[in-house]
C-alpha positions in Angstrom: 19.9 10.9 7.8 21.3 13.3 10.2 20.6 17.0 10.1 21.7 19.3 12.9 20.1 22.8 13.4 20.9 25.8 15.3 19.7 25.4 18.9 19.3 27.7 21.7 19.0 27.4 25.5 19.1 23.9 27.0 19.1 22.5 23.5 22.5 23.8 22.8 24.1 21.7 25.6 22.5 18.6 24.0 23.8 19.5 20.7 27.3 19.9 22.0 27.0 16.6 23.5 26.0 15.2 20.2 28.9 16.9 18.6 31.2 15.3 20.9 29.8 11.9 20.3 29.7 12.2 16.6 33.4 13.3 16.7 34.2 10.2 18.7 32.8 7.9 16.0 34.6 9.6 13.1 31.7 11.8 11.7 33.9 14.8 11.6 32.1 16.1 8.5 29.1 16.9 10.6 30.8 17.7 13.8 32.9 20.3 12.4 30.1 22.3 10.8 29.5 25.8 11.9 26.1 27.1 13.0 25.6 28.8 9.6 26.5 25.7 7.7 24.0 23.7 9.8 21.4 26.2 9.3 21.7 26.1 5.5 21.5 22.4 5.6 18.2 22.6 7.5 16.9 25.3 5.0 17.8 23.0 2.1 15.5 20.4 3.6 12.6 22.8 3.8 12.9 23.2 7.7 13.0 26.5 9.7 16.1 27.3 11.7 14.5 26.0 14.9 13.2 22.9 13.2 14.1 19.5 14.9 16.6 17.1 13.6 15.6 13.9 11.8 16.7 11.2 14.1 19.5 8.7 13.4 17.6 5.4 13.3 19.1 2.1 14.7 19.8 0.8 11.2 21.7 3.8 10.2 23.6 3.7 13.4 24.6 0.0 12.8 25.6 0.8 9.2 27.7 3.8 10.3 29.5 1.8 13.0 30.3 -1.0 10.6 31.5 1.4 8.0 33.7 3.5 10.3 34.9 0.6 12.4 33.7 1.8 15.6 31.6 0.1 18.2 27.9 0.0 18.1 27.7 1.5 21.6 29.6 4.7 20.6 27.3 5.3 17.6 24.2 4.7 19.8 25.5 7.2 22.3 25.7 9.7 19.4 22.2 8.9 18.3 20.8 9.2 21.9 22.5 12.7 22.2 21.1 13.6 18.8 17.6 12.6 20.0 17.9 14.7 23.1 18.9 17.6 21.0 15.9 17.1 18.9 13.5 16.7 21.7 14.7 20.0 23.3 14.3 21.8 19.9 10.9 20.4 19.3 9.6 21.4 22.7 10.4 24.9 22.0 9.2 24.9 18.4 5.9 23.0 19.2 6.5 20.3 16.6 4.6 17.1 16.9 6.2 14.0 18.3 5.6 10.7 16.5 6.3 7.6 18.5 10.0 7.8 19.8 11.1 10.4 17.4 10.1 13.9 16.1 7.9 14.3 13.1 9.3 16.8 10.5 5.9 17.9 9.1 3.7 20.6 10.4 0.4 19.0 9.7 -2.4 17.7 11.9 -2.7 14.6 9.8 -1.3 11.1 10.0 2.3 10.6 11.0 5.0 10.0 8.4 5.3 6.4 9.3 1.5 6.0 8.9 1.4 7.8 5.6 4.2 5.6 4.2 2.5 2.6 5.4 -0.8 3.5 3.7 1.2 3.6 0.4 2.9 0.3 1.1 6.3 1.9 1.7 8.7 1.0 4.4 9.0 3.3 7.4 12.8 2.8 7.6 15.1 5.5 6.4 15.9 5.3 2.8 19.3 6.9 3.1 21.0 4.5 5.5 23.8 4.0 2.9 24.4 7.8 2.8 24.8 7.9 6.6 27.2 5.2 6.4 29.2 6.9 3.7 29.4 10.1 5.9 30.8 8.1 8.8 33.3 6.2 6.5 34.4 9.6 4.9 35.2 10.8 8.4 37.5 7.8 9.0 39.8 9.0 6.4 42.1 7.0 4.0 40.9 4.5 1.6 37.7 3.9 3.5 36.9 7.5 3.3 37.3 7.6 -0.5 35.2 4.4 -0.9 32.6 5.8 1.4 32.4 9.0 -0.5 32.0 7.2 -3.8 29.4 5.0 -2.4 27.5 8.1 -1.1 27.6 9.6 -4.6 26.4 6.5 -6.3 23.6 6.3 -3.7 22.5 9.8 -4.6 22.5 9.0 -8.3 20.6 5.8 -7.6 17.9 7.9 -5.9 17.9 10.7 -8.4 17.4 8.2 -11.3 14.6 6.3 -9.2 16.5 3.2 -10.1 13.6 0.8 -9.5 11.1 2.7 -11.6 13.8 3.1 -14.4 14.5 -0.5 -14.3 10.8 -1.2 -14.7 10.8 1.2 -17.7 13.7 -0.8 -19.2 11.8 -4.1 -18.8 9.0 -2.7 -21.1 11.5 -1.5 -23.6 13.2 -4.9 -23.6 9.7 -6.6 -24.1 9.0 -4.3 -27.1 12.4 -5.2 -28.6 11.9 -9.0 -28.2 8.4 -8.7 -29.8 9.8 -6.7 -32.7 12.7 -9.3 -33.4 12.8 -12.1 -35.8 13.6 -15.7 -35.2 16.9 -14.6 -33.5 17.3 -11.8 -31.0 20.2 -9.5 -31.2 21.2 -9.5 -27.5 24.0 -7.0 -27.9 21.6 -4.4 -29.5 19.0 -5.2 -26.9 21.6 -4.4 -24.2 22.5 -1.1 -25.7 18.9 -0.1 -26.2 18.2 -1.0 -22.6 21.1 1.1 -21.4 20.0 4.1 -23.4 16.5 3.8 -22.2 17.8 3.6 -18.6 19.8 6.8 -19.1 16.8 8.7 -20.7 14.5 7.5 -17.8 17.2 8.5 -15.2 17.4 12.0 -16.9 13.6 12.5 -16.9 13.3 11.4 -13.3 16.1 13.6 -12.1 14.5 16.8 -13.8 11.2 15.8 -12.1 12.9 15.9 -8.7 14.7 19.2 -9.6 11.4 20.9 -10.2 9.7 19.5 -7.2 12.1 20.1 -4.3 9.8 22.1 -2.3 6.9 19.7 -2.9 8.9 16.6 -2.1 10.2 18.1 1.2 6.8 18.0 2.8 5.6 14.6 1.4 6.0 11.5 3.4 6.6 9.4 0.2 9.4 11.7 -1.2 10.9 13.7 1.7 13.9 11.4 1.8 15.0 12.0 -1.7 18.5 13.5 -2.3 17.4 17.1 -2.9 15.1 17.6 0.0 17.6 16.1 2.4 20.4 18.1 1.2 22.5 15.2 0.0 22.8 16.8 -3.4 22.6 20.3 -4.6 20.2 21.3 -7.4 23.0 22.2 -9.7 24.6 18.8 -9.2 21.3 17.2 -10.0 20.8 19.3 -13.1 24.3 18.3 -14.3 23.5 14.7 -13.8 20.1 15.0 -15.6 21.7 16.7 -18.6 24.6 14.2 -18.9 22.3 11.2 -18.5 19.8 12.5 -21.1 22.4 13.5 -23.6 24.2 10.1 -23.2 21.0 8.2 -23.5 19.7 9.9 -26.6 23.2 9.7 -28.2 23.6 6.0 -27.4 20.1 5.2 -28.8 21.1 7.2 -32.0 24.5 5.4 -32.3 23.5 1.8 -31.5 19.8 1.8 -32.5 18.3 4.3 -35.0 16.9 7.7 -35.3 13.3 6.8 -34.5 14.4 5.2 -31.2 16.5 8.3 -30.2 13.7 10.6 -31.2 11.3 8.8 -29.0 13.8 8.9 -26.1 14.3 12.6 -26.4 10.5 13.3 -26.8 9.7 11.3 -23.6 12.2 13.2 -21.5 10.7 16.5 -22.6 7.1 15.1 -22.1 7.8 13.8 -18.6 9.8 16.8 -17.4 8.3 19.7 -19.3 4.7 18.7 -19.4 3.7 16.0 -16.9 5.8 17.4 -14.0 4.4 21.0 -14.0 0.8 19.8 -14.9 0.7 17.9 -11.7 0.2 21.1 -9.7 -2.3 22.5 -12.3 -4.9 19.8 -13.3 -5.7 16.1 -12.6 -5.2 15.4 -16.3 -1.6 14.9 -15.5 -2.2 11.2 -14.9 -3.3 10.8 -18.5 -0.2 12.6 -19.8 1.9 10.4 -17.5 0.1 7.3 -19.0 1.3 8.5 -22.5 4.9 8.9 -21.1 4.7 5.2 -19.8 3.4 3.8 -23.0 6.4 5.1 -25.2 9.2 2.8 -23.9 7.8 -0.4 -25.5 7.6 1.6 -28.7 11.3 2.5 -28.3 12.1 -1.1 -28.0 10.1 -2.1 -31.1 11.6 0.7 -33.1 15.2 -0.4 -32.2 14.4 -3.9 -33.4 12.5 -3.0 -36.6 13.7 0.5 -37.4 10.1 1.8 -37.6 6.9 1.7 -35.8 4.1 -0.7 -37.0 0.6 -1.2 -35.9 1.4 -4.3 -33.9 3.7 -2.3 -31.7 0.7 -0.4 -30.4 -0.6 -3.5 -28.5 2.1 -3.4 -25.8 1.9 0.4 -25.7 -2.0 0.2 -25.3 -1.4 -2.3 -22.4 1.0 0.1 -20.7 -1.5 2.9 -21.0 -4.5 1.1 -19.7 -2.5 -0.6 -17.0 -1.3 2.7 -15.6 -4.9 4.0 -14.8 -5.8 1.3 -12.1 -2.2 1.3 -10.9 -1.9 5.0 -10.3 -5.4 5.7 -9.3 -4.9 3.2 -6.5 -1.6 5.0 -5.5 -3.4 8.4 -5.7 -6.2 7.2 -3.3 -3.6 5.7 -0.9 -1.6 8.9 -0.8 -4.5 11.3 -1.0 -3.5 13.4 2.0 0.3 13.2 1.0 -0.5 14.6 -2.5 -2.7 17.3 -1.1 0.2 18.2 1.3 2.5 18.5 -1.6 0.2 20.7 -3.6 -0.5 18.3 -6.3 -3.9 18.3 -8.2 -4.6 14.6 -8.5 -8.0 13.3 -9.3 -8.1 11.9 -5.7 -8.1 15.5 -4.4 -11.2 16.1 -2.2 -12.0 19.1 -4.4 -12.6 16.8 -7.3 -13.5 13.5 -5.8 -14.4 13.3 -2.1 -15.9 9.9 -2.1 -13.3 8.3 -4.3 -16.0 6.9 -6.7 -14.9 9.0 -9.6 -11.3 7.9 -9.3 -12.5 4.3 -8.9 -14.5 4.6 -12.2 -11.5 5.7 -14.1 -9.6 2.6 -12.7 -12.5 0.3 -13.6 -12.9 1.4 -17.2 -9.4 1.1 -18.1 -9.0 -2.3 -16.3 -11.9 -3.6 -18.5 -10.1 -2.2 -21.6 -7.3 -4.6 -20.8 -9.6 -7.7 -21.4 -9.7 -7.8 -25.2 -6.0 -6.8 -25.7 -5.0 -10.4 -26.2 -7.4 -10.7 -29.2 -6.0 -7.5 -30.6 -2.4 -9.0 -30.3 -3.6 -12.1 -32.2 -5.4 -10.1 -34.9 -2.4 -7.9 -35.6 -0.2 -11.0 -36.0 1.8 -10.1 -32.8 1.2 -13.5 -31.0 -0.3 -16.9 -31.4 -4.0 -17.6 -30.5 -3.4 -19.0 -26.9 -2.4 -15.6 -25.7 -5.8 -14.2 -26.3 -7.3 -16.5 -23.7 -4.3 -16.1 -21.2 -4.4 -12.2 -21.5 -8.1 -12.2 -20.8 -7.8 -14.5 -17.7 -4.9 -12.4 -16.5 -6.8 -9.1 -16.8 -9.9 -10.4 -15.2 -8.8 -10.4 -11.6 -7.5 -6.8 -12.0 -10.9 -5.8 -13.4 -12.8 -7.5 -10.6 -10.6 -5.8 -8.1 -11.3 -2.5 -9.7 -15.0 -3.3 -9.6 -15.0 -4.1 -5.9 -13.0 -0.9 -5.3 -15.6 1.1 -7.3 -18.4 -0.4 -5.3 -16.8 0.6 -2.0 -13.8 2.7 -2.1 -11.4 2.1 0.9 -7.8 1.9 1.7 -7.5 -1.8 1.9 -9.4 -2.3 -1.4 -7.1 0.3 -3.1 -4.0 -1.4 -1.7 -5.2 -4.8 -3.2 -5.8 -3.3 -6.6 -2.4 -1.5 -6.4 -0.4 -4.9 -5.7 -2.6 -6.7 -8.2 -1.5 -4.3 -10.9 2.1 -4.9 -9.9 1.6 -8.6 -10.7 -0.4 -8.1 -13.9 2.2 -6.3 -16.1 5.3 -8.5 -15.8 3.2 -11.6 -16.4 1.5 -10.0 -19.4 4.7 -9.0 -20.9 6.2 -12.5 -20.2 3.2 -14.3 -21.9 3.3 -12.0 -24.8 7.0 -12.6 -25.6 6.4 -16.4 -25.0 3.7 -16.5 -27.6 5.3 -14.1 -30.0 5.2 -14.5 -33.7 8.8 -13.7 -35.0 8.8 -10.8 -37.4 10.2 -11.2 -40.9 13.4 -9.2 -41.1 13.5 -6.6 -43.9 9.7 -6.7 -44.5 7.8 -3.9 -42.8 4.0 -3.5 -42.5 2.6 -1.2 -45.4 1.7 1.4 -42.9 4.8 2.3 -40.7 6.1 5.4 -39.0 9.8 6.1 -39.4 11.8 9.2 -38.3 13.9 11.2 -40.9 17.5 10.5 -40.7 18.1 14.1 -39.5 15.0 14.3 -37.3 16.3 17.3 -35.4 16.5 19.4 -38.5 13.6 21.7 -39.4 13.8 21.0 -43.2 13.2 17.3 -42.6 9.7 18.1 -41.3 8.5 19.9 -44.4 5.9 18.3 -46.6 8.4 17.4 -49.4 11.2 16.4 -47.0 9.4 13.9 -44.6 8.3 10.6 -45.9 7.8 9.0 -42.6 4.4 7.5 -43.4 5.5 5.0 -46.0 2.0 3.7 -46.4 0.3 7.1 -46.8 -0.2 6.7 -50.6 -1.7 3.2 -50.0 -4.0 4.5 -47.4 -5.1 7.3 -49.9 -5.9 4.6 -52.5 -7.9 2.6 -50.1 -9.9 5.7 -49.1 -10.5 6.5 -52.7 -11.9 3.1 -53.4 -14.4 3.4 -50.5 -15.4 6.9 -51.3 -18.8 6.0 -52.5 -20.0 5.5 -48.9 -22.0 8.3 -47.2 -19.7 10.8 -45.5 -21.0 10.2 -42.0 -19.9 6.8 -41.9 -16.4 7.2 -43.4 -13.7 9.9 -43.4 -13.9 12.3 -46.3 -12.3 10.7 -49.5 -8.7 11.4 -50.3 -7.6 11.7 -53.9 -3.8 11.9 -54.1 -3.7 13.6 -57.5 -6.6 15.9 -56.6 -8.8 14.8 -59.5 -12.5 14.6 -59.9 -13.9 11.1 -59.2 -16.1 11.4 -62.3 -13.2 12.6 -64.5 -13.8 9.7 -67.0 -17.4 10.7 -67.5 -16.5 14.4 -68.0 -13.7 13.5 -70.5 -16.1 11.3 -72.3 -18.6 14.0 -72.7 -15.9 16.4 -74.0 -14.9 13.9 -76.5 -18.4 13.4 -77.8 -18.8 17.2 -78.1 -15.6 17.5 -80.1 -16.9 14.8 -82.6 -20.2 16.6 -83.1 -18.3 19.9 -83.9 -16.1 18.2 -86.4 
């Protein structure tokens, strides 16, 4: 991306040279900006008025050249002039240089490129398409309209964290397939996936709206739309509201109330609880794991109309899987998270050696081993899946054990990429070995949202009959009430009667006969 700032002294000459070059290649949107506008752009990115510009990389220059129809040499000249302006500004401001460019972070830690490499991220600019869109917009005509439209789409793509949202949709789709009968309603699956994508996009957008200042100083997130000024906060809020309302409404319309309620609840949990908790306590990872385990429940609820015990297998897999996955990510980005002000478990305040974090990853990786047997026991899959699931979880558990024995960046990276392989294969095998559900026949113990789940009256004791199997559960507990209390829950008698009522009534009858 290109961000020009107000320069003084020799740097002003270099800036004017960059202005002329950018004008020559059609980027009039940047070249015509006043010093005040430029300064506000820099402030939006979290930089001071004298901060250096972020350099125009070669890939962005090539894209801008192709989009605007100008030669590569002319764009390279503009980039070179921009680099000279950045160097002149950096020399006066005392910002650290990193390779051939200027680092935009005032920290005596690793460079941005190194920090991104530690987390397995590419060092290339993530907004090349946005730069190309700016250049195309300056060309005018149809190309300018197309360029602006592509730029807006790219902003929405980044606000929604498209890859993450697509992954969430895959878990919802897996839940839907597992909850289906002999035949799968592909049309409803498509609508459910679209509604989930919109809900996930909304949650991710609100997450970025709340964390602009944090994202602007982290190597992993500094190129997102809000820190770079490609999108205003108000625009992002509007997109998040529209996406959330459309997603929940679509799930209500095409699926059912239970699915829509889960989607709305997950948006609130992610944006309203997990996001602020990241700056308060390391328990945020556990809350985030709950958020990640809900999408497969949404898919199951869309297919079955209610939640059943078997639906918890895939949700449990998502929950346990997230621990080694995110603990590895937290370890790899330890300095980056500390720079952003996040209280992750990897923070040196809580875990200077990394062993505590590695222990969490190991425990939850081990919990994945028996999930296949649970799936078979609940009637979700056939027997072969138990062996395949255990064999699939074993390498992840071993990598977590090695990481626990000697926490290091290479071992954390190996566990991270191993976790990326585990979940798609687990979901695919689970769907392959699934036992088709009998349509119209639900498990005796189900959870089903009221038809008007948003109304207060529906949640009263008399109004909500969500737990259809509650009466049966009470009968079962009554039958086992003779066991000692420490070993079983307290007995539940639905009609609040005495368990020795028959004896008492018998005694009363005998007394009445004697009186007569």
